[in-house]
KEKE-3310 file (N, C-alpha, C; in steps of 0.2 Angstrom, whole numbers, plus 5000, padded with zeros to 4 digits):
npx = (4979:4975:4969:4980:4982:4993:5006:5019:5020:5018:5029:5039:5037:5040:5054:5058:5058:5069:5078:5077:5085:5093:5083:5071:5061:5045:5034:5017:5005:5006:5019:5018:5005:4994:4988:4985:4982:4971:4962:4961:4955:4943:4937:4936:4926:4915:4913:4914:4926:4943:4955:4973:4988:4998:4994:4993:5000:5003:5002:4991:4975:4966:4974:4976:4971:4954:4948:4941:4936:4942:4932:4924:4932:4934:4922:4921:4932:4927:4916:4924:4931:4921:4916:4926:4936:4949:4951:4951:4963:4977:4992:5009:5019:5030:5033:5031:5041:5052:5052:5053:5066:5073:5071:5078:5091:5093:5085:5074:5057:5047:5031:5027:5015:5005:4991:4974:4972:4960:4950:4954:4961:4956:4953:4965:4973:4967:4970:4984:4985:4980:4989:5002:5006:5013:5024:5027:5029:5026:5016:5015:5006:5007:5007:4995:4979:4979:4987:4988:4988:4986:4983:4985:4987:4999:5008:5000:5003:4998:5003:5006:5018:5029:5034:5048:5051:5047:5055:5067:5065:5064:5076:5078:5087:5085:5072:5059:5049:5036:5034:5040:5040:5041:5053:5062:5061:5065:5077:5085:5083:5083:5094:5093:5094:5084:5075:5067:5053:5046:5041:5034:5024:5020:5030:5040:5040:5035:5022:5016:5007:4996:4978:4972:4961:4965:4961:4957:4969:4976:4969:4972:4986:4986:4986:4999:5010:5013:5017:5028:5038:5039:5047:5058:5076:5087:5100:5117:5120:5108:5104:5095:5089:5083:5072:5065:5058:5054:5065:5075:5076:5080:5092:5099:5099:5106:5118:5122:5123:5133:5144:5145:5137:5125)
npy = (5012:5028:5035:5045:5061:5068:5071:5072:5064:5052:5051:5051:5039:5030:5033:5028:5014:5010:5008:4995:4986:4980:4984:4976:4981:4976:4973:4970:4966:4953:4950:4945:4941:4933:4942:4948:4936:4932:4943:4940:4928:4931:4940:4931:4922:4931:4938:4928:4925:4921:4925:4926:4927:4930:4939:4951:4964:4976:4985:4993:4989:4992:4993:4981:4966:4962:4970:4982:4999:5014:5019:5008:4999:5005:5003:4990:4988:4994:4985:4974:4977:4980:4969:4962:4953:4950:4944:4931:4928:4919:4915:4920:4907:4899:4911:4913:4904:4910:4923:4919:4914:4926:4933:4925:4928:4940:4951:4965:4965:4974:4978:4987:4995:5000:4999:5005:5012:5016:5009:4996:4991:4983:4971:4968:4966:4955:4945:4945:4940:4927:4921:4925:4926:4934:4937:4950:4966:4979:4988:4998:5009:5017:5033:5039:5048:5055:5056:5042:5032:5016:5004:4987:4969:4971:4986:4999:5010:5024:5035:5050:5049:5043:5027:5027:5037:5032:5021:5027:5034:5023:5018:5007:4993:4986:4984:4974:4971:4971:4980:4988:5002:5007:5001:5007:5020:5019:5011:5016:5030:5033:5026:5015:4998:4986:4972:4965:4958:4942:4933:4941:4948:4962:4968:4970:4982:4999:5010:5021:5031:5035:5036:5025:5011:4994:4987:4999:5005:4995:4996:5009:5007:4999:4985:4982:4976:4985:4985:4977:4986:4994:4988:4988:4990:4986:4994:4991:5000:5003:4997:4987:4971:4956:4944:4929:4921:4917:4909:4914:4926:4925:4919:4929:4939:4933:4930:4944:4949:4941:4945:4958:4968:4972)
npz = (5095:5092:5077:5067:5060:5056:5045:5050:5061:5055:5047:5057:5064:5054:5052:5064:5062:5056:5066:5071:5065:5049:5036:5025:5012:5007:4993:4992:4983:4970:4974:4987:4987:4975:4966:4953:4947:4954:4950:4936:4937:4942:4933:4922:4927:4929:4917:4907:4900:4895:4901:4905:4914:4904:4895:4902:4899:4904:4920:4922:4920:4909:4899:4894:4885:4883:4893:4889:4886:4894:4903:4904:4910:4923:4928:4930:4939:4950:4953:4956:4968:4976:4980:4988:4982:4984:4996:4994:4987:4983:4992:4985:4978:4989:4996:5010:5016:5010:5016:5029:5029:5026:5037:5046:5042:5048:5045:5046:5041:5031:5025:5010:5002:4988:4990:4993:5008:5016:5011:5010:5022:5033:5027:5021:5032:5038:5028:5028:5041:5040:5031:5033:5046:5060:5053:5049:5057:5053:5042:5028:5019:5004:4996:5000:5002:5014:5030:5041:5056:5062:5074:5073:5070:5065:5065:5056:5044:5035:5022:5013:5007:4993:4987:4985:4994:5006:5007:5008:5021:5030:5029:5020:5014:5003:4991:4987:4973:4961:4950:4936:4934:4947:4951:4943:4948:4962:4961:4950:4950:4964:4970:4978:4980:4971:4970:4956:4955:4950:4935:4925:4913:4914:4921:4912:4905:4904:4907:4895:4898:4890:4887:4880:4878:4876:4864:4857:4856:4848:4836:4832:4830:4819:4821:4825:4837:4848:4861:4863:4859:4870:4880:4893:4894:4906:4914:4920:4930:4936:4948:4949:4950:4942:4949:4948:4957:4974:4979:4971:4976:4990:4988:4982:4992:5002:4996:4994:5007:5012:5004:5009:5004:5009)
capx = (4981:4970:4971:4984:4982:4999:5012:5025:5019:5019:5037:5043:5036:5044:5061:5060:5058:5076:5082:5076:5090:5093:5076:5070:5054:5042:5028:5011:5002:5010:5025:5016:4998:4993:4983:4983:4979:4964:4958:4960:4950:4936:4935:4934:4920:4910:4912:4915:4932:4948:4961:4978:4993:5002:4992:4993:5006:5004:4999:4985:4971:4963:4979:4977:4965:4948:4945:4937:4938:4944:4926:4921:4937:4933:4915:4923:4936:4922:4913:4929:4933:4915:4915:4932:4938:4956:4952:4952:4969:4982:4999:5014:5022:5037:5034:5032:5047:5057:5052:5056:5074:5076:5071:5083:5097:5093:5082:5067:5053:5041:5027:5026:5010:5001:4984:4971:4971:4954:4945:4957:4965:4954:4954:4973:4976:4964:4973:4991:4985:4979:4994:5009:5005:5019:5030:5028:5027:5024:5013:5015:5002:5010:5003:4988:4977:4980:4992:4984:4992:4982:4987:4982:4992:5005:5007:4998:5004:4996:5006:5006:5025:5030:5038:5055:5052:5046:5061:5073:5064:5065:5083:5078:5093:5083:5065:5056:5043:5035:5033:5046:5040:5043:5060:5066:5061:5069:5084:5089:5083:5084:5100:5092:5094:5078:5074:5061:5051:5042:5042:5028:5024:5019:5036:5045:5039:5032:5016:5017:5003:4990:4971:4968:4960:4970:4959:4957:4976:4977:4966:4976:4992:4985:4987:5006:5011:5017:5019:5035:5043:5039:5051:5064:5082:5090:5107:5121:5120:5101:5103:5089:5090:5077:5072:5059:5054:5057:5071:5080:5076:5084:5099:5102:5100:5111:5125:5124:5125:5140:5148:5145:5134:5119)
capy = (5018:5033:5038:5052:5065:5072:5068:5072:5058:5046:5051:5049:5032:5027:5034:5023:5007:5008:5006:4988:4981:4981:4983:4975:4983:4970:4974:4965:4963:4949:4948:4940:4939:4932:4947:4948:4930:4933:4947:4937:4922:4935:4942:4925:4920:4936:4940:4922:4926:4916:4929:4923:4932:4931:4945:4957:4967:4983:4985:4997:4984:4994:4993:4974:4963:4960:4975:4987:5006:5016:5019:5001:4996:5008:5000:4983:4989:4996:4979:4969:4979:4981:4962:4960:4947:4949:4940:4924:4927:4914:4918:4918:4901:4900:4917:4912:4901:4915:4928:4916:4914:4933:4935:4921:4931:4946:4957:4967:4965:4979:4978:4994:4994:5005:4998:5011:5010:5017:5004:4989:4990:4977:4965:4966:4963:4948:4941:4944:4936:4920:4918:4927:4928:4935:4939:4958:4971:4985:4988:5005:5011:5023:5038:5039:5055:5058:5052:5039:5027:5012:4998:4980:4964:4975:4994:5001:5017:5027:5041:5053:5048:5038:5021:5029:5041:5028:5017:5031:5035:5017:5016:5000:4991:4983:4984:4968:4974:4968:4985:4991:5009:5008:4999:5013:5026:5017:5009:5020:5037:5033:5022:5009:4991:4984:4965:4966:4951:4938:4933:4944:4953:4969:4971:4971:4988:5005:5013:5027:5036:5037:5033:5021:5004:4990:4986:5005:5006:4990:4998:5014:5005:4995:4978:4982:4974:4991:4984:4974:4991:4997:4984:4992:4987:4988:4995:4989:5006:5004:4994:4983:4964:4952:4938:4926:4918:4918:4906:4918:4932:4923:4918:4936:4943:4929:4932:4951:4950:4938:4950:4964:4974:4973)
capz = (5093:5088:5070:5067:5053:5055:5041:5054:5065:5051:5046:5063:5065:5048:5054:5070:5060:5054:5072:5073:5061:5042:5033:5018:5010:5003:4991:4993:4977:4965:4977:4992:4985:4968:4965:4946:4945:4957:4945:4930:4938:4943:4926:4918:4930:4928:4910:4902:4896:4896:4903:4909:4916:4899:4892:4906:4897:4908:4927:4921:4917:4903:4893:4892:4881:4887:4898:4886:4886:4901:4907:4905:4915:4929:4931:4932:4945:4956:4955:4959:4974:4980:4983:4991:4979:4986:5002:4992:4983:4986:4992:4980:4980:4992:4999:5017:5017:5008:5021:5035:5028:5026:5044:5049:5041:5053:5042:5048:5034:5031:5019:5008:4997:4986:4991:4996:5015:5019:5009:5010:5028:5037:5022:5020:5038:5039:5023:5031:5047:5038:5027:5035:5053:5064:5049:5048:5062:5050:5035:5026:5013:5001:4992:5002:5002:5021:5034:5046:5059:5065:5078:5071:5072:5063:5065:5049:5043:5029:5022:5007:5004:4988:4989:4986:5000:5012:5008:5011:5028:5034:5027:5017:5011:4997:4990:4983:4970:4954:4945:4933:4936:4954:4951:4940:4953:4968:4960:4945:4953:4972:4971:4983:4977:4970:4967:4952:4957:4945:4928:4923:4907:4915:4924:4907:4902:4908:4904:4891:4900:4886:4889:4875:4879:4873:4857:4854:4854:4843:4830:4831:4828:4814:4823:4827:4843:4851:4868:4863:4859:4877:4884:4896:4895:4912:4914:4926:4935:4938:4954:4948:4948:4941:4953:4946:4962:4981:4980:4969:4981:4996:4986:4980:4998:5006:4993:4995:5014:5013:5001:5013:5001:5013)
cpx = (4976:4973:4975:4983:4988:5004:5018:5025:5021:5026:5041:5042:5040:5051:5063:5061:5065:5080:5082:5081:5089:5086:5076:5062:5051:5035:5023:5009:5007:5017:5023:5009:4998:4987:4980:4980:4972:4960:4956:4954:4943:4933:4932:4927:4914:4908:4913:4921:4937:4955:4966:4983:4998:5000:4990:5000:5007:5000:4992:4980:4968:4967:4979:4970:4960:4944:4941:4940:4939:4937:4923:4926:4935:4926:4917:4928:4932:4918:4918:4930:4927:4914:4921:4934:4945:4957:4953:4959:4974:4988:5004:5017:5029:5038:5035:5038:5053:5058:5055:5064:5077:5076:5077:5090:5098:5090:5075:5063:5047:5037:5026:5022:5007:4993:4981:4969:4964:4949:4947:4960:4963:4955:4961:4975:4973:4968:4980:4990:4984:4985:5001:5009:5012:5025:5032:5025:5024:5021:5012:5011:5005:5005:4996:4986:4978:4984:4988:4989:4986:4985:4982:4987:4999:5003:5006:4999:5002:4999:5006:5013:5025:5034:5045:5056:5051:5053:5067:5072:5065:5072:5083:5085:5091:5075:5064:5050:5042:5034:5039:5046:5043:5051:5064:5066:5065:5076:5088:5089:5085:5090:5099:5091:5087:5078:5067:5058:5046:5043:5036:5029:5024:5025:5042:5045:5036:5027:5017:5012:4997:4983:4968:4967:4964:4967:4958:4964:4978:4975:4970:4983:4992:4987:4994:5006:5016:5020:5026:5040:5044:5044:5057:5070:5086:5098:5111:5121:5113:5100:5097:5091:5084:5078:5065:5055:5057:5063:5077:5081:5081:5091:5103:5104:5106:5118:5127:5126:5132:5145:5149:5142:5127:5121)
cpy = (5022:5035:5044:5055:5069:5068:5067:5066:5052:5045:5048:5042:5028:5027:5029:5016:5005:5006:4999:4983:4983:4979:4981:4977:4978:4973:4969:4962:4960:4948:4943:4937:4938:4936:4947:4942:4930:4937:4944:4931:4925:4937:4937:4922:4925:4938:4934:4923:4921:4920:4925:4928:4934:4937:4951:4961:4974:4982:4989:4992:4986:4994:4985:4971:4961:4964:4980:4994:5008:5016:5012:4997:4998:5005:4993:4983:4990:4989:4974:4971:4979:4974:4959:4954:4945:4945:4933:4923:4923:4917:4916:4911:4902:4907:4917:4909:4906:4920:4925:4916:4921:4935:4931:4924:4938:4952:4959:4968:4970:4979:4986:4993:5000:5004:5004:5009:5010:5011:4997:4987:4983:4971:4963:4963:4956:4943:4940:4939:4928:4917:4920:4930:4928:4937:4947:4962:4977:4984:4996:5005:5017:5027:5038:5047:5059:5053:5049:5033:5022:5006:4992:4975:4967:4982:4996:5008:5019:5034:5043:5052:5043:5032:5023:5033:5037:5024:5021:5033:5029:5014:5008:4999:4988:4983:4978:4970:4971:4973:4988:4999:5011:5006:5004:5019:5025:5015:5014:5027:5037:5030:5017:5003:4989:4977:4965:4959:4948:4939:4935:4948:4960:4972:4971:4978:4993:5007:5020:5033:5038:5033:5029:5014:5000:4989:4993:5006:5001:4993:5004:5013:5000:4988:4977:4980:4979:4989:4981:4980:4995:4993:4988:4988:4990:4989:4992:4994:5007:5002:4990:4976:4960:4946:4935:4923:4919:4914:4910:4924:4930:4922:4924:4939:4939:4931:4939:4952:4947:4942:4957:4970:4975:4974)
cpz = (5090:5081:5071:5060:5052:5051:5045:5058:5061:5049:5052:5065:5060:5050:5060:5068:5058:5060:5074:5069:5054:5039:5026:5017:5005:5000:4992:4987:4972:4968:4983:4990:4977:4966:4958:4944:4948:4952:4939:4931:4939:4937:4922:4921:4928:4921:4905:4898:4898:4897:4907:4910:4909:4895:4896:4905:4901:4915:4927:4917:4911:4897:4891:4888:4886:4892:4895:4886:4893:4905:4909:4910:4922:4932:4933:4939:4951:4958:4958:4966:4979:4983:4986:4989:4982:4992:5000:4988:4987:4987:4987:4983:4983:4996:5007:5019:5016:5014:5027:5035:5028:5034:5048:5047:5045:5050:5045:5041:5035:5024:5017:5001:4995:4986:4994:5004:5018:5017:5010:5017:5031:5033:5021:5026:5040:5034:5026:5037:5045:5035:5029:5042:5057:5060:5049:5054:5059:5043:5033:5019:5010:4997:4993:5002:5009:5025:5040:5049:5063:5068:5076:5073:5070:5064:5058:5048:5036:5028:5014:5003:4998:4991:4990:4992:5006:5013:5010:5019:5032:5033:5024:5013:5004:4997:4985:4980:4963:4949:4942:4934:4942:4955:4949:4945:4959:4966:4955:4948:4960:4974:4977:4979:4976:4967:4963:4952:4951:4938:4924:4917:4909:4919:4919:4904:4906:4904:4901:4894:4896:4889:4884:4879:4875:4865:4854:4851:4848:4836:4828:4828:4822:4815:4825:4835:4847:4857:4868:4863:4866:4882:4886:4896:4901:4911:4920:4932:4938:4945:4955:4946:4948:4946:4951:4951:4969:4982:4977:4973:4987:4994:4985:4987:5002:5003:4994:5002:5015:5010:5004:5009:5004:5021)
residu = (UNK:UNK:UNK:UNK:UNK:UNK:UNK:UNK:UNK:UNK:UNK:UNK:UNK:UNK:UNK:UNK:UNK:UNK:UNK:UNK:UNK:UNK:UNK:UNK:UNK:UNK:UNK:UNK:UNK:UNK:UNK:UNK:UNK:UNK:UNK:UNK:UNK:UNK:UNK:UNK:UNK:UNK:UNK:UNK:UNK:UNK:UNK:UNK:UNK:UNK:UNK:UNK:UNK:UNK:UNK:UNK:UNK:UNK:UNK:UNK:UNK:UNK:UNK:UNK:UNK:UNK:UNK:UNK:UNK:UNK:UNK:UNK:UNK:UNK:UNK:UNK:UNK:UNK:UNK:UNK:UNK:UNK:UNK:UNK:UNK:UNK:UNK:UNK:UNK:UNK:UNK:UNK:UNK:UNK:UNK:UNK:UNK:UNK:UNK:UNK:UNK:UNK:UNK:UNK:UNK:UNK:UNK:UNK:UNK:UNK:UNK:UNK:UNK:UNK:UNK:UNK:UNK:UNK:UNK:UNK:UNK:UNK:UNK:UNK:UNK:UNK:UNK:UNK:UNK:UNK:UNK:UNK:UNK:UNK:UNK:UNK:UNK:UNK:UNK:UNK:UNK:UNK:UNK:UNK:UNK:UNK:UNK:UNK:UNK:UNK:UNK:UNK:UNK:UNK:UNK:UNK:UNK:UNK:UNK:UNK:UNK:UNK:UNK:UNK:UNK:UNK:UNK:UNK:UNK:UNK:UNK:UNK:UNK:UNK:UNK:UNK:UNK:UNK:UNK:UNK:UNK:UNK:UNK:UNK:UNK:UNK:UNK:UNK:UNK:UNK:UNK:UNK:UNK:UNK:UNK:UNK:UNK:UNK:UNK:UNK:UNK:UNK:UNK:UNK:UNK:UNK:UNK:UNK:UNK:UNK:UNK:UNK:UNK:UNK:UNK:UNK:UNK:UNK:UNK:UNK:UNK:UNK:UNK:UNK:UNK:UNK:UNK:UNK:UNK:UNK:UNK:UNK:UNK:UNK:UNK:UNK:UNK:UNK:UNK:UNK:UNK:UNK:UNK:UNK:UNK:UNK:UNK:UNK:UNK:UNK:UNK:UNK:UNK:UNK:UNK:UNK:UNK:UNK:UNK:UNK:UNK:UNK)
# end
């Protein structure tokens, strides 16, 4: 399929997805791919550090120990993506079996990711082909600078829409995602159920939006562990449920379907 630059075309394709059955939207990074572990391993090899997931307090890397200032982090980010490190990321344990179980329950599975389509499309498709062959028919790249449609193993759709808008367009009955910020927008604001995936530090809190590097902020706070105060307390009305692994995802979906909630 030739690339399309029309947002109306992209939206039209998204709206057709919902006609193939109940849709579950599935994030890619740290839900299917061990992305942050891959990042930490690369940083340790490259800069002789001992990073691990326990100190990734936020999804923005510069807000975590060992990354330096914002400009220093940006240089590291450029280096990381220039060498396509994510091609070697391992899949999340139990993901393929969990996805197969969800398909067996009759759900259409659609990847909804915030990866940059222009720079990461081919690498993403190769990784999915290797680890999740024939599981997904659609991969949607959210918040892109332009709207593009490409035919690969799966139909790849780049759109300027947010994850909430995409979930609404494809009539997703649930989103599986690892970010608290996304969960709050989709579950709390959008009223679409969210399974907040993984026992990760970064999905316990939201980013305050300041531009301090971790150690700069630590100095400013006089050594106070401010990130603990950023922890979000979920409410019953938020439509957000924590699922630590794929077994818990499948159990939640199966029970919700049996109860008629999906």
